[in-house]
PyMOL commands that place a pseudoatom at each C-alpha (Angstrom):
pseudoatom trace, name=CA, resn=MET, resi=1, chain=A, elem=C, hetatm=0, pos=[0.000, 0.000, 0.000]
pseudoatom trace, name=CA, resn=LEU, resi=2, chain=A, elem=C, hetatm=0, pos=[1.233, 3.481, -0.870]
pseudoatom trace, name=CA, resn=GLU, resi=3, chain=A, elem=C, hetatm=0, pos=[2.048, 5.552, 2.193]
pseudoatom trace, name=CA, resn=ILE, resi=4, chain=A, elem=C, hetatm=0, pos=[1.110, 9.189, 1.689]
pseudoatom trace, name=CA, resn=PRO, resi=5, chain=A, elem=C, hetatm=0, pos=[2.480, 11.690, 4.214]
pseudoatom trace, name=CA, resn=GLN, resi=6, chain=A, elem=C, hetatm=0, pos=[-0.259, 13.714, 5.856]
pseudoatom trace, name=CA, resn=SER, resi=7, chain=A, elem=C, hetatm=0, pos=[-0.288, 16.736, 8.058]
pseudoatom trace, name=CA, resn=GLU, resi=8, chain=A, elem=C, hetatm=0, pos=[-2.955, 18.657, 9.855]
pseudoatom trace, name=CA, resn=SER, resi=9, chain=A, elem=C, hetatm=0, pos=[-3.282, 22.354, 9.293]
pseudoatom trace, name=CA, resn=TYR, resi=10, chain=A, elem=C, hetatm=0, pos=[-4.599, 24.695, 11.913]
pseudoatom trace, name=CA, resn=LYS, resi=11, chain=A, elem=C, hetatm=0, pos=[-8.347, 24.528, 12.400]
pseudoatom trace, name=CA, resn=ALA, resi=12, chain=A, elem=C, hetatm=0, pos=[-10.277, 27.117, 10.439]
pseudoatom trace, name=CA, resn=SER, resi=13, chain=A, elem=C, hetatm=0, pos=[-13.505, 27.231, 8.504]
pseudoatom trace, name=CA, resn=PHE, resi=14, chain=A, elem=C, hetatm=0, pos=[-12.129, 26.843, 4.991]
pseudoatom trace, name=CA, resn=ALA, resi=15, chain=A, elem=C, hetatm=0, pos=[-14.881, 25.100, 3.084]
pseudoatom trace, name=CA, resn=ASP, resi=16, chain=A, elem=C, hetatm=0, pos=[-17.126, 23.168, 5.421]
pseudoatom trace, name=CA, resn=ASP, resi=17, chain=A, elem=C, hetatm=0, pos=[-18.145, 20.515, 2.894]
pseudoatom trace, name=CA, resn=PHE, resi=18, chain=A, elem=C, hetatm=0, pos=[-14.829, 20.183, 1.054]
pseudoatom trace, name=CA, resn=VAL, resi=19, chain=A, elem=C, hetatm=0, pos=[-13.849, 16.974, 2.828]
pseudoatom trace, name=CA, resn=LEU, resi=20, chain=A, elem=C, hetatm=0, pos=[-17.162, 15.349, 1.819]
pseudoatom trace, name=CA, resn=LEU, resi=21, chain=A, elem=C, hetatm=0, pos=[-16.125, 15.524, -1.839]
pseudoatom trace, name=CA, resn=SER, resi=22, chain=A, elem=C, hetatm=0, pos=[-13.350, 13.031, -1.093]
pseudoatom trace, name=CA, resn=LEU, resi=23, chain=A, elem=C, hetatm=0, pos=[-15.659, 10.484, 0.542]
pseudoatom trace, name=CA, resn=PRO, resi=24, chain=A, elem=C, hetatm=0, pos=[-18.049, 9.098, -2.092]
pseudoatom trace, name=CA, resn=PRO, resi=25, chain=A, elem=C, hetatm=0, pos=[-20.588, 6.775, -0.408]
pseudoatom trace, name=CA, resn=GLY, resi=26, chain=A, elem=C, hetatm=0, pos=[-19.569, 3.126, -0.714]
pseudoatom trace, name=CA, resn=LYS, resi=27, chain=A, elem=C, hetatm=0, pos=[-16.454, 3.888, -2.749]
pseudoatom trace, name=CA, resn=THR, resi=28, chain=A, elem=C, hetatm=0, pos=[-12.731, 4.274, -2.153]
pseudoatom trace, name=CA, resn=PRO, resi=29, chain=A, elem=C, hetatm=0, pos=[-11.845, 7.679, -0.657]
pseudoatom trace, name=CA, resn=ILE, resi=30, chain=A, elem=C, hetatm=0, pos=[-10.312, 10.129, -3.125]
pseudoatom trace, name=CA, resn=LEU, resi=31, chain=A, elem=C, hetatm=0, pos=[-6.951, 11.723, -2.307]
pseudoatom trace, name=CA, resn=TYR, resi=32, chain=A, elem=C, hetatm=0, pos=[-7.050, 15.487, -2.146]
pseudoatom trace, name=CA, resn=VAL, resi=33, chain=A, elem=C, hetatm=0, pos=[-4.963, 18.454, -1.124]
pseudoatom trace, name=CA, resn=TYR, resi=34, chain=A, elem=C, hetatm=0, pos=[-6.243, 21.637, 0.430]
pseudoatom trace, name=CA, resn=TRP, resi=35, chain=A, elem=C, hetatm=0, pos=[-3.761, 24.458, 0.019]
pseudoatom trace, name=CA, resn=ASN, resi=36, chain=A, elem=C, hetatm=0, pos=[-3.055, 26.965, 2.770]
pseudoatom trace, name=CA, resn=ILE, resi=37, chain=A, elem=C, hetatm=0, pos=[-1.024, 29.696, 1.126]
pseudoatom trace, name=CA, resn=GLY, resi=38, chain=A, elem=C, hetatm=0, pos=[-0.786, 33.124, 2.706]
pseudoatom trace, name=CA, resn=VAL, resi=39, chain=A, elem=C, hetatm=0, pos=[-2.156, 35.815, 0.421]
pseudoatom trace, name=CA, resn=LYS, resi=40, chain=A, elem=C, hetatm=0, pos=[-1.866, 39.023, 2.403]
pseudoatom trace, name=CA, resn=ASP, resi=41, chain=A, elem=C, hetatm=0, pos=[0.686, 41.657, 1.536]
pseudoatom trace, name=CA, resn=PRO, resi=42, chain=A, elem=C, hetatm=0, pos=[3.537, 41.077, 4.038]
pseudoatom trace, name=CA, resn=GLY, resi=43, chain=A, elem=C, hetatm=0, pos=[3.733, 44.776, 4.947]
pseudoatom trace, name=CA, resn=THR, resi=44, chain=A, elem=C, hetatm=0, pos=[-0.016, 44.993, 5.554]
pseudoatom trace, name=CA, resn=TRP, resi=45, chain=A, elem=C, hetatm=0, pos=[0.092, 41.832, 7.681]
pseudoatom trace, name=CA, resn=GLU, resi=46, chain=A, elem=C, hetatm=0, pos=[3.072, 43.036, 9.748]
pseudoatom trace, name=CA, resn=LYS, resi=47, chain=A, elem=C, hetatm=0, pos=[1.467, 46.436, 10.383]
pseudoatom trace, name=CA, resn=ALA, resi=48, chain=A, elem=C, hetatm=0, pos=[-1.851, 44.881, 11.443]
pseudoatom trace, name=CA, resn=ASN, resi=49, chain=A, elem=C, hetatm=0, pos=[-0.010, 42.392, 13.653]
pseudoatom trace, name=CA, resn=ARG, resi=50, chain=A, elem=C, hetatm=0, pos=[2.064, 45.145, 15.314]
pseudoatom trace, name=CA, resn=GLU, resi=51, chain=A, elem=C, hetatm=0, pos=[-1.106, 47.122, 16.000]
pseudoatom trace, name=CA, resn=SER, resi=52, chain=A, elem=C, hetatm=0, pos=[-3.040, 44.010, 17.172]
pseudoatom trace, name=CA, resn=LYS, resi=53, chain=A, elem=C, hetatm=0, pos=[-5.533, 44.508, 14.336]
pseudoatom trace, name=CA, resn=LEU, resi=54, chain=A, elem=C, hetatm=0, pos=[-5.264, 41.229, 12.417]
pseudoatom trace, name=CA, resn=GLN, resi=55, chain=A, elem=C, hetatm=0, pos=[-9.008, 40.773, 12.911]
pseudoatom trace, name=CA, resn=ASP, resi=56, chain=A, elem=C, hetatm=0, pos=[-9.550, 43.912, 10.804]
pseudoatom trace, name=CA, resn=LEU, resi=57, chain=A, elem=C, hetatm=0, pos=[-7.962, 42.410, 7.682]
pseudoatom trace, name=CA, resn=PRO, resi=58, chain=A, elem=C, hetatm=0, pos=[-10.676, 41.397, 5.189]
pseudoatom trace, name=CA, resn=PRO, resi=59, chain=A, elem=C, hetatm=0, pos=[-11.267, 37.623, 5.078]
pseudoatom trace, name=CA, resn=ALA, resi=60, chain=A, elem=C, hetatm=0, pos=[-11.761, 35.497, 1.976]
pseudoatom trace, name=CA, resn=HIS, resi=61, chain=A, elem=C, hetatm=0, pos=[-15.188, 35.993, 0.363]
pseudoatom trace, name=CA, resn=SER, resi=62, chain=A, elem=C, hetatm=0, pos=[-15.326, 39.583, 1.619]
pseudoatom trace, name=CA, resn=ALA, resi=63, chain=A, elem=C, hetatm=0, pos=[-16.209, 42.244, -0.960]
pseudoatom trace, name=CA, resn=ILE, resi=64, chain=A, elem=C, hetatm=0, pos=[-12.972, 44.052, -0.057]
pseudoatom trace, name=CA, resn=TYR, resi=65, chain=A, elem=C, hetatm=0, pos=[-10.736, 40.965, 0.004]
pseudoatom trace, name=CA, resn=ALA, resi=66, chain=A, elem=C, hetatm=0, pos=[-7.681, 41.679, -2.141]
pseudoatom trace, name=CA, resn=PRO, resi=67, chain=A, elem=C, hetatm=0, pos=[-4.901, 39.071, -2.095]
pseudoatom trace, name=CA, resn=ALA, resi=68, chain=A, elem=C, hetatm=0, pos=[-1.407, 40.236, -2.982]
pseudoatom trace, name=CA, resn=ILE, resi=69, chain=A, elem=C, hetatm=0, pos=[-0.747, 38.920, -6.502]
pseudoatom trace, name=CA, resn=GLU, resi=70, chain=A, elem=C, hetatm=0, pos=[2.952, 38.476, -5.755]
pseudoatom trace, name=CA, resn=PRO, resi=71, chain=A, elem=C, hetatm=0, pos=[4.347, 36.497, -4.047]
pseudoatom trace, name=CA, resn=THR, resi=72, chain=A, elem=C, hetatm=0, pos=[1.011, 34.602, -3.806]
pseudoatom trace, name=CA, resn=LEU, resi=73, chain=A, elem=C, hetatm=0, pos=[0.845, 33.543, -7.456]
pseudoatom trace, name=CA, resn=GLN, resi=74, chain=A, elem=C, hetatm=0, pos=[4.485, 32.448, -7.616]
pseudoatom trace, name=CA, resn=THR, resi=75, chain=A, elem=C, hetatm=0, pos=[4.219, 30.570, -4.310]
pseudoatom trace, name=CA, resn=GLY, resi=76, chain=A, elem=C, hetatm=0, pos=[1.077, 28.775, -5.464]
pseudoatom trace, name=CA, resn=ILE, resi=77, chain=A, elem=C, hetatm=0, pos=[2.638, 27.786, -8.787]
pseudoatom trace, name=CA, resn=GLU, resi=78, chain=A, elem=C, hetatm=0, pos=[5.775, 26.447, -7.097]
pseudoatom trace, name=CA, resn=ALA, resi=79, chain=A, elem=C, hetatm=0, pos=[3.787, 24.532, -4.463]
pseudoatom trace, name=CA, resn=LEU, resi=80, chain=A, elem=C, hetatm=0, pos=[1.455, 22.943, -7.005]
pseudoatom trace, name=CA, resn=ALA, resi=81, chain=A, elem=C, hetatm=0, pos=[4.228, 22.064, -9.461]
pseudoatom trace, name=CA, resn=SER, resi=82, chain=A, elem=C, hetatm=0, pos=[6.544, 20.564, -6.838]
pseudoatom trace, name=CA, resn=SER, resi=83, chain=A, elem=C, hetatm=0, pos=[3.704, 18.557, -5.292]
pseudoatom trace, name=CA, resn=ALA, resi=84, chain=A, elem=C, hetatm=0, pos=[2.575, 17.237, -8.668]
pseudoatom trace, name=CA, resn=LEU, resi=85, chain=A, elem=C, hetatm=0, pos=[6.129, 16.210, -9.536]
pseudoatom trace, name=CA, resn=ALA, resi=86, chain=A, elem=C, hetatm=0, pos=[6.658, 14.557, -6.146]
pseudoatom trace, name=CA, resn=PHE, resi=87, chain=A, elem=C, hetatm=0, pos=[3.375, 12.649, -6.396]
pseudoatom trace, name=CA, resn=GLU, resi=88, chain=A, elem=C, hetatm=0, pos=[4.237, 11.441, -9.898]
pseudoatom trace, name=CA, resn=VAL, resi=89, chain=A, elem=C, hetatm=0, pos=[7.475, 9.960, -8.541]
pseudoatom trace, name=CA, resn=LEU, resi=90, chain=A, elem=C, hetatm=0, pos=[5.587, 7.968, -5.896]
for i in range(1, 90): cmd.bond("trace and resi %d" % i, "trace and resi %d" % (i + 1))
show_as sticks, trace
zoom trace
């Protein structure tokens, strides 16, 4: 049997039903990955953290949510590509 390393991320309400998609009734569970990649501008995050105002940063699905394109896009591409290549080797 193929051993797949697993890790638990911190608890948060990402997508409540996401895990159900990997558990089809009466069938073999489907492997999946849920990415946790920071998307806030580092300067904005550091300032809010210094001022104890992290709760004021707009969350995902907010009308004013605006992820920093870089380094978010590059980080996501590198994470996805390296994971796909590593999985292919298994």
